[in-house]
C-alpha positions as CSV (number, residue, x, y, z in Angstrom):
1,M,0.0,0.0,0.0
2,L,1.2,3.5,-0.8
3,P,2.2,5.6,2.2
4,I,-0.3,8.3,3.1
5,S,0.2,11.7,4.8
6,T,-2.4,14.3,5.7
7,V,-2.2,18.1,5.3
8,R,-4.9,20.5,6.4
9,I,-5.1,24.1,5.2
10,A,-7.7,26.3,7.0
11,F,-7.8,29.9,8.1
12,G,-4.1,30.4,7.3
13,V,-3.0,27.7,9.7
14,V,-1.4,24.4,8.6
15,A,-1.3,21.3,10.6
16,F,0.0,18.0,9.2
17,T,1.0,14.5,10.0
18,P,3.6,13.0,9.9
19,A,5.9,15.8,10.8
20,F,8.4,15.1,8.0
21,F,6.0,16.5,5.3
22,H,6.8,20.2,4.6
23,V,4.4,22.8,3.3
24,D,4.5,26.6,3.5
25,A,2.1,28.0,6.1
26,A,1.7,31.2,4.0
27,P,2.3,30.6,0.3
28,T,3.9,33.6,-1.3
29,D,3.8,34.9,-4.9
30,R,6.6,33.1,-6.7
31,S,5.5,34.6,-10.1
32,S,6.5,32.2,-12.9
33,A,8.3,29.8,-10.5
34,L,5.3,29.4,-8.3
35,G,5.8,26.2,-6.2
36,C,9.2,25.3,-7.7
37,G,12.1,24.6,-5.3
38,I,9.9,23.2,-2.5
39,S,11.0,19.6,-1.6
40,Q,8.3,16.9,-1.4
41,Q,8.3,13.3,-0.3
42,N,8.6,11.6,-3.6
43,G,6.5,8.4,-4.1
44,L,4.1,9.6,-1.3
45,S,0.4,10.0,-1.5
46,T,-0.8,12.9,0.7
47,D,-4.4,13.9,1.7
48,I,-4.8,17.7,1.6
49,T,-7.8,19.8,2.9
50,I,-8.4,23.4,1.7
51,R,-11.3,25.8,2.1
52,S,-13.4,26.4,-1.0
53,G,-16.9,27.8,-1.3
54,G,-17.0,28.1,2.5
55,Q,-16.4,24.4,3.1
56,D,-13.5,22.0,3.7
57,R,-12.6,20.2,0.5
58,Q,-10.2,17.4,0.2
59,F,-8.0,15.8,-2.4
60,R,-5.2,13.3,-2.5
61,V,-1.9,14.1,-4.2
62,H,0.6,11.5,-5.4
63,V,4.1,12.8,-6.1
64,P,6.0,10.5,-8.5
65,S,9.3,9.0,-7.4
66,A,11.0,10.9,-10.3
67,Y,9.7,14.3,-9.2
68,D,12.2,17.1,-9.4
69,P,11.1,20.2,-7.4
70,N,13.1,22.4,-9.8
71,A,11.6,21.1,-13.0
72,Q,8.0,21.9,-14.1
73,T,5.9,18.8,-13.9
74,P,2.6,17.8,-15.5
75,L,-0.5,17.7,-13.3
76,L,-3.3,15.1,-13.7
77,F,-6.7,15.3,-12.0
78,S,-8.7,12.1,-11.7
79,F,-12.3,12.3,-10.5
80,H,-14.1,9.3,-8.9
81,G,-17.6,8.1,-9.8
82,A,-20.8,8.6,-7.8
83,T,-20.7,6.9,-4.3
84,K,-17.0,6.3,-4.7
85,T,-14.0,8.0,-3.1
86,M,-10.7,9.5,-4.0
87,T,-9.1,6.4,-2.6
88,D,-11.2,4.2,-4.9
89,Q,-10.1,6.3,-7.9
90,E,-6.4,6.0,-7.0
91,T,-6.8,2.3,-6.9
92,I,-8.7,1.7,-10.1
93,T,-6.7,4.1,-12.3
94,R,-3.2,3.2,-11.0
95,F,-2.1,6.7,-11.8
96,S,0.0,6.5,-8.6
97,D,1.9,3.5,-10.1
98,A,5.2,4.5,-11.7
99,S,4.8,1.7,-14.3
100,V,1.6,3.5,-15.5
101,N,2.4,7.1,-14.8
102,P,6.1,7.7,-14.2
103,S,6.2,11.5,-14.4
104,M,2.8,13.3,-13.7
105,I,1.7,14.5,-10.3
106,A,-1.7,12.7,-9.8
107,V,-4.5,14.4,-7.9
108,Y,-7.7,12.6,-6.8
109,P,-10.3,15.1,-5.5
110,Q,-13.2,14.1,-3.2
111,G,-16.7,15.1,-4.2
112,L,-19.1,16.4,-1.6
113,K,-21.6,13.6,-0.8
114,D,-19.4,11.4,-3.1
115,S,-20.6,13.0,-6.3
116,W,-19.9,15.8,-8.7
117,E,-22.0,18.7,-10.2
118,G,-23.7,18.1,-13.5
119,A,-25.5,15.0,-12.4
120,P,-29.3,15.2,-11.5
121,Y,-28.7,13.7,-8.1
122,H,-26.0,16.2,-7.1
123,S,-27.6,19.0,-5.0
124,P,-27.3,22.4,-6.6
125,S,-27.1,23.9,-3.0
126,L,-23.6,22.4,-2.6
127,P,-20.6,24.7,-3.2
128,S,-19.3,24.7,-6.8
129,D,-17.1,21.8,-7.8
130,K,-15.7,23.8,-10.6
131,V,-14.5,26.5,-8.2
132,F,-13.1,23.8,-6.0
133,V,-11.0,22.5,-8.9
134,T,-9.7,26.0,-9.7
135,D,-8.9,26.6,-6.0
136,A,-7.1,23.2,-5.9
137,I,-5.0,24.2,-8.9
138,T,-4.1,27.5,-7.2
139,Y,-3.0,25.6,-4.1
140,L,-1.0,23.0,-6.0
141,Q,0.8,25.7,-8.1
142,S,1.9,27.3,-4.9
143,H,3.4,24.2,-3.4
144,Y,4.5,22.0,-6.3
145,C,6.5,22.8,-9.5
146,I,3.6,22.6,-12.0
147,D,3.9,23.1,-15.7
148,P,0.9,25.4,-16.5
149,A,0.8,24.1,-20.1
150,R,0.3,20.5,-19.0
151,I,-2.7,20.2,-16.7
152,Y,-5.1,17.4,-17.5
153,A,-8.4,16.0,-16.3
154,S,-9.8,12.4,-16.3
155,G,-12.6,10.7,-14.5
156,M,-14.9,7.8,-14.2
157,S,-18.7,7.8,-14.7
158,N,-20.1,10.8,-12.8
159,G,-16.5,11.9,-12.5
160,G,-16.2,11.5,-16.3
161,G,-19.3,13.6,-16.7
162,F,-17.7,16.3,-14.5
163,V,-14.6,16.2,-16.7
164,N,-16.9,17.1,-19.6
165,T,-18.5,19.9,-17.4
166,L,-15.1,21.3,-16.8
167,A,-14.2,21.1,-20.5
168,C,-17.4,23.1,-21.3
169,S,-16.6,25.8,-18.8
170,P,-14.7,28.8,-20.3
171,A,-13.8,30.0,-16.8
172,H,-12.8,26.8,-15.1
173,G,-11.7,24.6,-18.1
174,A,-9.2,27.1,-19.4
175,A,-6.4,25.7,-17.1
176,F,-6.5,22.3,-18.7
177,A,-4.7,21.1,-21.9
178,A,-6.7,17.9,-22.5
179,F,-9.5,15.8,-21.1
180,A,-10.2,12.1,-20.9
181,P,-13.6,10.8,-19.4
182,V,-14.2,7.1,-19.0
183,S,-17.7,5.7,-19.1
184,G,-18.8,9.3,-18.9
185,A,-22.2,10.2,-17.5
186,F,-22.9,13.3,-19.7
187,Y,-26.2,14.4,-18.2
188,D,-25.6,18.1,-18.8
189,D,-24.3,17.8,-22.4
190,D,-27.3,16.3,-24.1
191,I,-28.8,18.4,-26.9
192,D,-31.5,15.8,-27.4
193,L,-33.2,16.9,-24.2
194,T,-36.1,19.4,-24.2
195,P,-34.9,22.1,-23.7
196,P,-31.5,21.0,-25.1
197,A,-28.5,21.1,-22.8
198,N,-26.1,23.0,-25.2
199,N,-24.4,25.4,-22.9
200,C,-20.9,24.0,-23.7
201,K,-18.5,26.9,-24.4
202,P,-14.9,25.5,-24.4
203,A,-12.2,28.0,-23.5
204,F,-10.3,27.1,-26.7
205,S,-10.5,25.0,-29.9
206,P,-9.5,22.5,-30.9
207,L,-9.8,21.0,-27.4
208,P,-8.2,17.5,-27.1
209,M,-10.7,14.9,-25.8
210,L,-10.3,11.1,-25.3
211,E,-13.2,8.9,-24.2
212,F,-13.5,5.2,-23.3
213,H,-16.9,3.5,-23.1
214,G,-18.2,-0.1,-22.9
215,Q,-20.8,-0.9,-25.5
216,A,-22.3,-3.3,-22.9
217,D,-22.6,-0.5,-20.3
218,K,-26.1,-0.7,-18.8
219,T,-25.6,2.1,-16.2
220,I,-24.7,4.8,-18.7
221,P,-25.9,3.2,-22.0
222,Y,-23.6,3.5,-24.9
223,F,-26.4,4.4,-27.3
224,G,-28.0,6.8,-24.8
225,G,-31.6,7.1,-23.6
226,S,-32.7,6.4,-20.0
227,S,-30.2,5.7,-17.3
228,D,-30.8,5.1,-13.6
229,H,-30.7,8.8,-12.9
230,G,-32.0,10.5,-16.0
231,P,-31.5,10.7,-19.8
232,V,-28.0,10.6,-21.3
233,P,-26.8,11.3,-24.8
234,S,-25.6,8.4,-27.0
235,V,-21.8,8.3,-27.0
236,P,-21.6,8.6,-30.8
237,H,-23.7,11.7,-30.8
238,W,-21.7,13.2,-27.9
239,L,-18.5,12.4,-29.7
240,A,-19.7,14.0,-32.9
241,R,-20.6,17.2,-31.0
242,W,-17.1,17.5,-29.7
243,A,-15.8,16.9,-33.2
244,R,-18.0,19.8,-34.5
245,R,-16.9,22.0,-31.6
246,D,-13.3,21.3,-32.5
247,G,-13.8,21.8,-36.3
248,C,-12.7,18.2,-37.0
249,A,-12.7,16.3,-40.2
250,E,-14.6,13.0,-40.6
251,P,-13.4,10.3,-38.2
252,V,-11.0,7.6,-39.1
253,S,-11.8,4.2,-37.6
254,S,-9.0,1.9,-36.6
255,S,-8.1,-1.4,-38.3
256,E,-5.9,-2.7,-35.5
257,R,-5.8,-6.4,-35.1
258,E,-7.1,-6.2,-31.6
259,E,-10.3,-4.6,-32.9
260,V,-11.0,-7.8,-35.0
261,Y,-9.9,-10.4,-32.5
262,R,-10.3,-8.8,-29.1
263,G,-13.4,-6.6,-29.4
264,Y,-12.8,-2.9,-29.6
265,K,-13.0,-0.1,-32.1
266,R,-11.0,3.2,-32.0
267,E,-12.1,6.3,-33.7
268,S,-9.9,9.4,-34.2
269,Y,-10.6,12.9,-35.5
270,S,-8.0,15.3,-36.9
271,C,-9.0,18.9,-36.0
272,G,-7.6,22.2,-37.1
273,G,-4.7,20.4,-38.8
274,V,-3.8,18.5,-35.7
275,Q,-3.9,14.7,-35.7
276,D,-5.9,12.6,-33.1
277,V,-7.4,15.6,-31.2
278,V,-10.6,13.7,-30.5
279,Q,-10.4,10.0,-29.8
280,H,-12.8,7.3,-28.7
281,Y,-12.5,3.6,-27.7
282,N,-15.7,1.6,-28.1
283,I,-15.1,-1.6,-26.1
284,T,-17.6,-4.2,-27.2
285,A,-18.1,-6.4,-24.2
286,L,-17.2,-4.0,-21.4
287,G,-19.8,-2.9,-18.9
288,H,-19.7,0.2,-16.6
289,K,-16.1,-0.2,-15.6
290,W,-12.7,1.4,-15.9
291,P,-10.9,-0.6,-18.7
292,T,-7.9,-2.6,-17.6
293,L,-6.3,-5.5,-19.2
294,A,-8.1,-7.7,-16.7
295,N,-11.5,-6.8,-18.1
296,S,-10.8,-5.3,-21.5
297,P,-8.5,-5.5,-24.5
298,V,-7.5,-1.9,-23.8
299,D,-5.8,-0.4,-20.7
300,A,-7.4,3.0,-20.3
301,S,-4.8,4.4,-17.9
302,S,-1.7,3.8,-20.0
303,R,-3.5,5.2,-23.1
304,I,-4.7,8.3,-21.2
305,I,-1.1,9.0,-20.1
306,E,0.0,8.6,-23.7
307,F,-2.7,10.9,-25.0
308,F,-2.0,13.6,-22.4
309,N,1.7,13.4,-23.1
310,G,0.9,14.2,-26.7
311,H,-1.0,17.4,-25.9
312,H,0.0,20.7,-24.2
313,K,-1.2,24.3,-24.3
């Protein structure tokens, strides 16, 4: 099991355990350097609490073993599904495993009441999750050496839907260079609704987007329609909308041997002269799960890291 530390930020006072973890009590303006030069415990997962929207909000940060506090480092957010936790997300994604993610700082935020905004069951009276993410980025940039051109977001199910919500937000999605939802619950991006949910205004275009979805998913059906918590768009329609937003050409379907013998299809769009900006994996026999080589011919985590490494602002 990965070692865990805890840091709490509240009212300008910092308390933490164990005592060997260092964090500034009063972060200062380091201009372009920001959090560079601050030593961290490499290979350690740390639970951090900040104030956002008048409430304590928590996230787990994993610093890779190869982290250099004097070199700008990519930052990867990974959002859990409904009823799950940041610990669950760290486990299923393996983004804290150096064999999967050797170089990015991985951040696993915790949703209030274990869910994220955008879903019909998430209370609108709760503080904004988008603001929380922006506040978390501000904190992380003050304490870690973050490359502002390489901040990424991925998530599972409700967390994947929230990734799409961030991507559609010109204010809170602008910090990110690319997005990768998995089995995404895109409740608030369905133009087939009456009235249509078409308030998506990305901060820039083309915006890189990678999505994985099981065609056998019965929780968030691949071809859309009714789900346990309300209507969702079909994944092909959702994908086509992102292609239009990004000004993409017609998709190119893969002809990889695995597609024929192992049951998946990859689609890729070139957008604005850039190859593979929008990508999608349709995994034939997969249900509502994060794809790994134990349940799928495709390992989502390694391909997400590869995709993110290919895109920066």
